[in-house]
Structure formats: C-alpha cells, structure tokens
VEXDREN-2710 file (C-alpha; in Angstrom, 1 decimal):
% VEXDREN-2710
k/r/px/py/pz
1/MET/96.8/252.5/109.8
2/SER/98.9/252.0/113.0
3/SER/102.3/253.6/113.3
4/GLY/105.5/251.7/113.6
5/ARG/105.8/252.7/117.2
6/GLU/102.3/251.3/117.9
7/ASP/103.2/248.0/116.2
8/ASP/106.4/247.7/118.2
9/ARG/104.4/248.3/121.4
10/ALA/101.8/245.7/120.5
11/ALA/104.5/243.2/119.6
12/ALA/106.3/243.8/122.9
13/GLU/103.1/243.4/124.8
14/ALA/102.2/240.1/123.1
15/ALA/105.8/238.8/123.8
16/ALA/105.4/239.7/127.5
17/ILE/102.2/237.7/127.7
18/PHE/102.9/234.7/125.6
19/ASP/106.7/234.2/125.9
20/ALA/106.4/233.6/129.7
21/VAL/104.2/230.6/128.9
22/LEU/106.2/229.3/125.9
23/ASP/109.8/229.8/127.3
24/PRO/109.8/226.8/129.7
25/GLU/109.3/224.4/126.8
26/ARG/111.8/226.2/124.7
27/GLY/114.3/225.7/127.5
28/LYS/114.1/221.9/127.0
29/ARG/115.5/222.2/123.5
30/THR/119.1/221.3/124.0
31/ILE/120.1/218.8/121.3
32/SER/121.5/219.8/117.9
33/PRO/121.3/218.1/114.5
34/ALA/125.1/217.3/114.8
35/GLN/124.5/215.5/118.1
36/ILE/121.7/213.4/116.5
37/GLU/124.0/212.4/113.7
38/ALA/126.8/211.5/116.2
39/ASP/124.3/209.3/118.1
40/GLY/123.6/207.2/115.0
41/GLY/120.5/209.0/113.9
42/LEU/119.7/211.0/110.8
43/THR/122.5/213.0/109.2
44/VAL/122.6/216.7/109.7
45/ASP/121.2/217.3/106.1
46/GLU/118.5/214.7/106.7
47/THR/117.4/216.4/110.0
48/ARG/117.4/219.8/108.4
49/LEU/115.2/218.4/105.6
50/VAL/112.8/217.0/108.1
51/VAL/112.4/220.4/109.8
52/LEU/112.0/222.1/106.4
53/ASN/109.2/219.7/105.5
54/PHE/107.5/220.5/108.7
55/GLY/107.3/224.0/107.3
56/LEU/109.8/225.5/109.8
57/PRO/113.2/227.1/109.2
58/ALA/116.0/224.6/109.2
59/PRO/118.4/224.7/112.2
60/ASP/122.1/225.1/111.9
61/PRO/124.1/221.9/112.6
62/GLN/125.1/223.0/116.1
63/ASP/121.9/224.8/117.0
64/PRO/120.3/223.3/120.2
65/TYR/116.9/222.9/118.5
66/PHE/115.4/219.6/119.7
67/THR/114.2/218.2/123.0
68/ALA/115.5/214.8/124.2
69/ALA/112.3/213.1/123.1
70/GLU/112.3/214.7/119.7
71/ALA/116.0/213.8/119.2
72/ASP/115.2/210.2/120.1
73/VAL/112.7/210.0/117.3
74/LEU/115.2/211.2/114.8
75/VAL/117.9/208.8/116.1
76/HIS/115.4/205.9/115.6
77/PHE/114.6/207.1/112.1
78/GLY/118.3/206.8/111.3
79/ARG/118.5/203.3/112.6
80/LEU/115.3/202.3/110.7
81/ARG/116.4/203.8/107.4
82/GLU/116.2/200.5/105.5
83/ILE/112.5/199.9/106.3
84/TRP/111.5/203.5/106.8
85/PRO/113.3/205.5/104.2
86/PRO/113.2/209.3/103.7
87/GLU/110.8/209.1/100.7
88/ILE/108.3/207.6/103.2
89/TYR/108.7/209.5/106.4
90/LEU/109.0/212.8/104.6
91/GLN/105.5/212.3/103.2
92/ILE/104.2/211.9/106.8
93/VAL/106.3/214.9/108.0
94/ARG/104.7/217.1/105.3
95/VAL/101.2/216.1/106.3
96/TYR/102.0/216.7/110.0
97/GLY/103.4/220.1/109.2
98/GLN/100.4/221.2/107.2
99/ALA/97.9/219.9/109.6
100/LEU/99.6/221.2/112.8
101/ALA/100.2/224.6/111.2
102/HIS/96.5/224.9/110.5
103/ILE/95.7/223.7/114.1
104/ALA/98.1/226.2/115.7
105/ARG/96.9/229.1/113.5
106/THR/93.3/228.4/114.4
107/GLU/94.1/228.0/118.1
108/VAL/96.0/231.3/118.3
109/ASN/93.5/233.2/116.2
110/LEU/90.5/232.0/118.2
111/PHE/92.2/232.7/121.5
112/ARG/93.1/236.2/120.6
113/LEU/89.8/236.9/119.0
114/HIS/87.5/235.5/121.7
115/VAL/89.3/234.7/124.9
116/GLU/91.9/237.5/125.1
117/SER/89.5/240.2/123.9
118/LYS/86.9/239.1/126.5
119/LEU/89.4/239.0/129.4
120/ARG/90.6/242.5/128.5
121/SER/87.1/243.9/128.4
122/VAL/86.0/242.4/131.7
123/SER/89.2/243.0/133.7
124/GLY/88.2/246.6/134.4
125/GLY/91.6/247.1/136.1
126/PRO/95.0/248.4/135.1
127/LEU/96.6/247.1/131.8
128/HIS/99.0/245.0/133.9
129/ASP/96.1/243.1/135.4
130/ALA/94.5/242.5/132.0
131/GLN/97.8/241.1/130.7
132/GLN/98.1/238.8/133.7
133/SER/94.6/237.4/133.1
134/VAL/95.4/236.7/129.5
135/GLN/98.7/235.1/130.3
136/GLN/97.1/232.9/133.0
137/ALA/94.3/231.8/130.6
138/PHE/96.9/231.0/127.8
139/GLY/99.0/229.1/130.3
140/GLU/96.1/227.0/131.4
141/LEU/94.7/226.2/127.9
142/LEU/98.0/225.5/126.0
143/PRO/99.0/222.3/127.9
144/LEU/95.5/220.8/127.3
145/ALA/96.2/220.5/123.5
146/ASP/99.1/218.0/123.8
147/PRO/97.3/215.0/125.3
148/MET/94.2/215.7/123.2
149/LEU/96.2/215.7/120.0
150/LEU/98.0/212.5/120.9
151/GLY/94.8/210.8/122.0
152/VAL/92.9/211.8/118.8
153/HIS/95.9/210.7/116.7
154/ARG/96.0/207.3/118.3
155/ARG/92.3/206.8/117.9
156/ARG/92.4/207.8/114.3
157/VAL/95.3/205.3/113.6
158/GLU/93.2/202.6/115.4
159/HIS/90.2/203.5/113.2
160/GLU/92.3/203.5/109.9
161/VAL/94.0/200.2/110.8
162/THR/90.6/198.5/111.5
163/GLN/89.1/199.9/108.3
164/ALA/92.2/198.7/106.2
165/VAL/91.9/195.2/107.7
166/VAL/88.2/195.0/107.1
167/ARG/88.1/196.4/103.6
168/GLU/91.5/195.6/102.2
169/ALA/91.4/194.2/98.7
170/GLU/94.2/194.1/96.2
171/ILE/93.6/196.3/93.1
172/ARG/95.6/194.8/90.3
173/THR/96.8/196.2/87.0
174/LEU/98.5/194.4/84.1
175/GLU/101.8/195.1/85.9
176/GLY/100.5/193.6/89.2
177/VAL/99.5/195.5/92.4
178/LEU/99.4/199.2/92.1
179/PRO/100.8/200.5/95.4
180/GLY/98.5/202.9/97.2
181/ALA/95.6/202.4/94.8
182/ILE/92.2/202.3/96.6
183/GLU/88.5/202.5/95.8
184/VAL/86.9/205.6/97.3
185/THR/83.6/207.5/97.0
186/PHE/84.1/211.2/96.8
187/LEU/81.5/213.8/97.8
188/PHE/82.1/217.4/96.8
189/CYS/79.6/219.9/98.2
190/ASP/79.5/223.7/98.5
191/LEU/77.2/226.7/98.8
192/LYS/75.6/227.4/95.4
193/ASP/76.1/231.1/94.3
194/PHE/78.0/231.9/97.5
195/SER/80.0/234.7/96.0
196/GLY/76.8/236.6/95.1
197/TYR/75.5/236.1/98.6
198/ALA/78.7/237.4/100.2
199/GLU/78.6/240.5/98.0
200/ALA/74.9/241.2/98.9
201/LYS/75.0/240.4/102.6
202/GLY/78.6/241.2/103.6
203/ASP/81.5/239.4/105.0
204/GLY/80.0/238.8/108.4
205/ALA/77.0/237.0/107.1
206/ALA/79.2/235.0/104.7
207/VAL/81.5/233.8/107.4
208/ASP/78.5/232.8/109.6
209/LEU/77.1/230.8/106.7
210/VAL/80.3/229.0/106.1
211/GLU/80.6/228.2/109.8
212/ARG/77.1/226.9/109.8
213/LEU/77.9/224.6/106.9
214/ALA/81.1/223.4/108.7
215/GLN/79.0/222.5/111.7
216/VAL/76.4/220.7/109.6
217/VAL/79.1/218.7/107.8
218/ALA/80.7/217.7/111.0
219/GLY/77.4/216.6/112.5
220/GLU/76.2/214.7/109.5
221/LEU/79.5/213.1/108.4
222/GLY/78.6/209.6/109.7
223/PRO/80.8/207.0/111.2
224/HIS/82.9/206.2/108.1
225/GLY/83.1/209.6/106.4
226/HIS/86.3/211.7/106.3
227/VAL/86.8/215.4/105.7
228/VAL/89.6/215.4/103.1
229/LYS/89.8/219.1/103.0
230/ALA/87.9/222.3/103.4
231/LEU/87.5/224.3/100.1
232/GLY/86.5/227.8/101.0
233/ASP/82.7/227.6/101.1
234/GLY/82.6/223.8/100.6
235/PHE/84.2/220.5/101.5
236/MET/85.7/217.4/99.9
237/LEU/84.6/214.3/101.7
238/SER/85.5/210.6/101.3
239/TYR/83.6/207.4/102.0
240/PRO/84.3/203.7/101.6
241/GLU/81.1/203.2/99.6
242/PRO/78.5/205.3/97.7
243/GLY/75.5/204.7/99.9
244/GLU/76.9/206.5/102.9
245/ALA/78.1/209.4/100.8
246/VAL/74.7/209.9/99.2
247/ALA/72.9/209.6/102.5
248/CYS/75.2/212.2/104.1
249/CYS/74.8/214.5/101.1
250/VAL/71.0/214.4/101.4
251/ARG/71.2/215.2/105.1
252/ILE/73.6/218.1/104.5
253/ILE/71.4/219.6/101.8
254/GLU/68.3/219.2/104.0
255/GLN/70.0/220.8/107.0
256/MET/71.2/223.8/105.0
257/ARG/68.0/224.4/103.1
258/GLY/66.0/227.6/103.6
259/GLY/66.5/230.7/105.7
260/GLY/67.1/233.0/102.7
261/SER/70.7/231.8/102.2
262/PRO/72.2/229.8/99.4
263/GLY/71.5/226.1/99.5
264/VAL/74.1/223.3/99.1
265/HIS/74.7/221.4/95.9
266/ALA/76.9/218.3/95.5
267/GLY/78.6/215.8/93.2
268/VAL/79.3/212.2/94.1
269/HIS/81.5/209.7/92.3
270/HIS/83.1/206.3/93.2
271/GLY/86.4/205.2/91.6
272/VAL/90.0/204.1/92.0
273/VAL/92.6/206.7/93.1
274/LEU/96.1/206.9/94.5
275/TYR/96.6/208.0/98.0
276/ARG/99.7/210.1/98.5
277/HIS/100.8/212.8/101.0
278/GLY/97.5/212.7/102.8
279/ASP/95.5/213.5/99.7
280/TYR/93.9/211.6/96.8
281/PHE/95.0/211.8/93.1
282/GLY/93.3/210.5/90.0
283/GLY/90.5/211.0/87.5
284/ALA/87.9/210.0/90.0
285/VAL/88.6/213.1/92.1
286/ASN/88.4/215.4/89.1
287/LEU/85.1/213.8/88.0
288/ALA/83.5/214.2/91.4
289/ALA/84.4/217.9/91.3
290/ARG/83.1/218.3/87.8
291/LEU/79.7/216.7/88.9
292/LEU/79.5/219.4/91.6
293/GLY/79.7/222.0/88.9
294/LEU/76.8/220.4/87.1
295/ALA/74.5/220.3/90.1
296/LEU/71.9/223.0/90.8
297/GLU/71.0/224.4/94.2
298/CYS/69.7/221.7/96.6
299/GLN/70.7/219.0/94.1
300/ASP/73.0/216.0/94.3
301/VAL/74.4/214.8/91.0
302/GLY/75.9/211.3/91.1
303/SER/77.6/209.1/88.4
304/ASP/75.9/206.1/87.1
305/GLY/77.9/203.7/89.3
306/VAL/76.9/205.7/92.4
307/VAL/73.3/205.5/91.4
308/ARG/73.4/201.7/91.0
309/ALA/75.1/201.3/94.4
310/SER/72.8/203.7/96.3
311/ALA/69.7/201.5/96.7
312/GLY/67.2/203.8/95.0
313/ARG/68.3/207.1/96.6
314/PHE/68.4/208.7/93.1
315/GLU/64.7/208.2/92.4
316/GLY/64.0/211.9/92.5
317/ASP/61.0/211.6/94.8
318/ARG/62.1/214.0/97.6
319/ALA/60.6/217.4/97.7
320/ALA/63.5/218.9/99.7
321/VAL/66.4/217.4/97.8
322/ARG/66.5/216.8/94.1
323/THR/68.8/214.0/92.8
324/SER/70.0/213.4/89.3
325/ALA/71.8/210.5/87.8
326/VAL/74.5/211.0/85.1
327/SER/76.2/208.4/82.9
328/VAL/79.9/208.3/83.0
329/ARG/82.0/206.5/80.4
330/ARG/85.7/206.6/79.8
331/CYS/87.2/208.6/76.9
332/PRO/89.7/206.9/74.6
333/CYS/92.4/209.1/76.1
334/THR/91.9/207.4/79.5
335/ALA/92.6/210.6/81.3
336/CYS/89.0/211.9/81.3
337/ALA/85.4/210.8/81.3
338/ARG/82.2/211.9/79.6
339/VAL/79.2/212.9/81.6
340/ARG/75.6/212.4/80.4
341/MET/72.7/214.1/82.1
342/PRO/69.2/215.6/81.4
343/SER/69.4/218.5/78.9
344/THR/66.9/220.5/80.9
345/GLN/69.5/220.8/83.6
346/ARG/72.2/221.8/81.2
347/ASP/70.0/224.6/79.9
348/GLY/69.4/225.9/83.4
349/ARG/65.6/225.5/83.2
350/GLN/65.4/223.1/86.2
351/ARG/63.4/224.7/89.0
352/SER/62.7/223.8/92.6
353/GLY/60.7/220.6/92.9
354/TYR/61.7/219.4/89.4
355/LYS/61.8/215.6/89.1
356/PRO/64.1/214.2/86.4
357/ASP/62.2/212.7/83.4
358/PRO/63.7/209.4/82.5
359/ALA/62.7/210.0/78.8
360/ALA/64.4/213.4/78.7
361/PRO/67.2/213.8/76.0
362/LEU/70.7/213.6/77.3
363/PHE/73.7/215.7/76.4
364/SER/77.4/214.8/76.6
365/SER/80.3/217.0/77.8
366/SER/83.9/215.9/78.2
367/ILE/85.8/216.2/81.5
368/CYS/89.0/217.0/79.6
369/GLY/87.2/219.7/77.5
END
C-alpha cells in the first residue's frame, strides 16, 4: 500500500500533466447561474438542478461556472419553458450525464493504462521528459473527442428521426394514446456460467472474454440494432422487429462458440414498453430477461410471438446454435406472464446438439413467481 506522501506526489504529478491541457477551457467559464437568470434564462435553482442531474456538484449562484455557449443554451431553455418544461429536459440531462460520465471515465482509464504507460516506458529520459510526452499526447487527443461526439450525436438523431417516421404507429389503450409506448424486440445475451470461468481462469482471462463478446456484439449488431446497456458479462439489445434480433443472436452465438470458454445464451421477446430516461420499462423487458435465464449454453430461447415472426429460425436444425420456442400467455394479474417450454430443458438434461421434440411435454413457470 502506498504512503500518503507517495499519493500526494502522484496527485501533484498528474495535476502538472493534465491541468496544463484542461486549464485553457476552464478559463472560458465566466458566466454564473445568477447571470443566466438575469438574462431571462433558467432560474438559479433550475440551473443548479440541471448541473446536479448531469451528475456534477451544483455551482453557487455567483460562481463563474459556464462558458458563453453553455449559458446561451440555458437562457434558451428558460425562454422555451412552455414547450420544453423541466420534466422533459431533465430526462435528457440525466441521460447525457450518465453517458458522458461513462465515456470520460473510459477515455481517461484507457489513456492512462495504455498511452501514458507506453510513453513513460519508451521515453528513456528524465522524468520531466516523460511527463512532457504524456502531456503532449493528452493535449493532442483530447480535442479530437468534441467534434466526434457532436458528429455521432447528430447522426444518431438523424437515424432515430428516420426510424420514427418510417415505423411510427399509434398504440392505443382504452384511455387513448399511451405517451411513449412503443413495440420493441428485446434480446438479452450473456456468457453462460461466466462466474465459474472467471474463478478458474482468473481476472485477466475473464476480462479478455468480455472484451471479445463486446467486439462480437458490436460487429454483429446489424443496421437497426441498438445496445441499450452492457450488463457485466452480457448485453441488453433492442430491435424494431423479431427477425433481426434472432438473426443477430444466432450470429453472436456462432462467433463466440468454442475455444474452451463459456458460450453465449440468449432470450428474445417482442412486446409493448414505455421509453423513459433513455431506458425501457415494462413486462416485456422482464420477460426477455427471464427467457435468458431459461436458455442453456449456445441456445436462444424466444417467446411464441418471436417464433411466429422469425420466418422459421426456430426450427432447431442448426448444429452450432440450438433454438427453443416457448409459449407466453398473460397471467390474470397482468403484471407477469407464464412461460411454457420443453421439460427436458427444465430438468437440465439438454445436451449439445439436442433438437427440441415438438411432442415433448411442457412445463409452466410464472414470471411473477
């Protein structure tokens, strides 16, 4: 364990390297929350709430916290309050904050782990020279992120608008249109028995396997797939329709198969959910996750609606990927569903190469139970 003096020295060294790159941008922050309110923008309390929802400490009313461009956004928010109220923009702010925190953390960790360590090892000169090399690299790489983030954001908005126009359909309830309700196919996949593999092979091998899965998912996602979130050793993906989700699932399982490491298993379900705060909510999400738990290694379990819509992909005729259809019906409580699938799978007797028997007895288990 390092001493307090060593920690202080390391912190001072990091500040000397990185602050020189970060300080010029900090110097542009000259506008306070009070000035934004005086200019007709958000109130001081509203501005502080925005910053808090970004996941950052709230500034004092007179604190010169914002750049001119940032302040202009908050002034416009104040003027557009009637059509863009706080309950709407704060949802976006929270999603921005979570996503950008993850991006920034990843950037800094990867820079320090790979770029900084490499530059220090190859500098071969005095410590000051190594620090200058690291500082120069950080200064060259950091500005590259801003235009890329803006460009990717604009392209993603273009994509989402196009998809909404093409696929938009009102989903009605007895009370009328349910705001934010959409039909989505969810694909949950992860590494079967990953914990045992990590214990047996060690953290290094486990991290390498998760990274390999992440690369496969990114490569096989397809044009309409979205990564909703990473889930440790797995992923939650969304698709507009079941066929693409099942096709992606089969490709991922095939790519990750073999090599002495755990294979992927998956669950797929299509249903109506609510979209809020950058995430999906509803029984369809829970059911897709439950189907994942029923799937064996190198197996994709889909609900009956997915099977019907997947053009024969659940015929069980692939040697590399086993597929299984389950029947889903609503419980009287309306908050859950019941799943029916072959009892041989429930009992754990299904082996590699098994093809589901259409005549096999079925069992029923409740999602709420």
